[in-house]
Steps between C-alpha positions, in 0.01 A plus 500: 500500500603850561866442591575876537236536761622200690865618471404839644314333785799281571735791515263681730494215731880469496528878581265469786668205642837676451376807687360294779827315526692832513272637764587171712864560442477861614282414804786590743522854347158646483239287676274718717460303828251607774652758738617383842569674835707374782551608861866554599674625808786743563804431278296348205290640218278309259352636176323346203691687226398271215264744322659652185306824531582611860764643709490431884662758726602483876641749749750323740476798747126458522544131552751557783272756665195279484689199649632727781134594591375137461759218496251271350424730204503327154765704302376357171174691549687823400557426130335750281418402136478721190417413147753556225369774258445359157257754336657713240538872563562779255830631625753319276789655695432292799758235595243307683315251275469159355809375301416195293781266420526178309673222699628183342316289774474198271868521370802646667308640803424847654855614467424548127250779450400780264309830559173511322283801626455758770188697623496742800295445814442676829778464756499213745273579806667448845423576858632815685735289718665170383834330517479216240264374232472161334352387171549125437885463489557879473585732788526875528600730788382854602826696429701213669794291403591135536805278567507117476694393795693168540277391788221234454329551839397812683666351817838533322475882481737714721353709760384853411544667164844680530668227303276593198647854463752420232283247303431564134120512460308494178202726437201427294538509114269564209367169362261430209559130426436311830178626657274283279147644519287426189481135402229485218764443229726258697458219263651722232793572732372859548480643853408845605743631777452781741778768472592562856806525735581172685794386709720255292669367814190435708324347203762234497339326787269314257583447141308327217674316216357423157569247354405248607133491488326528748750762634739430785488728802815526716504645855806685628522452872744770564423772756460841318562825686269784400627853569186701538467874403532618853830308540362225717548130394294200455603132451280298260506132403266321265417182699247342244334599171214242489184450698383170634357409155824567326394815334795723406549863628341466832790657695593424863748760609723497816587850616668685767447883541667710623853359507 
């Protein structure tokens, strides 16, 4: 009997079973479900933001104008989607790129991480006019700033926007550890992240915690106030982050614009 051959075969089987098991454990992180669209009415937006490789943009002014012309208009039809650049470019001075980090996903969790590598890419493409963009549980603004209010319903908001003049708003900040983009080495704890500006306050509306496995998503039902670059204001509230099948990062957003 060739015990060495049988031993190698057994090890191979165990490794395959382990990888399959890990994939099941990580299902909530990187499964790629079919896309879904949904019709909404004024005051609510819906977007399937579950794809790791895309940013989705919307212009609240265009939404408001479209509804003014047609009250039955579907505001969710105005989302515009752009791929995250992952191809390497030659300009090593670029800040835009893919930052690979190791995360201790099977140990202490994503709070423990180490930088592994970087390569530059083209800058993120975006539409000419937009207010906010979403990628899974990440959110960015177009030169805006955000405040997390103490309110948990849009109906609780005071009238007008004068009361917001003295509020401390937080602008977008550079980030290279949270916009998870490349997943090919996830089983090794390695994730390729997009280096990009995101808003740390608005991104609080949906958080992911590892451990445990599968990860736990937590929804923050606070009303967030977005100060737009033209000094107008919008109120935003994440109402749900799952579709009818329970797939994560399908976002239902209550909004009010302008305040």
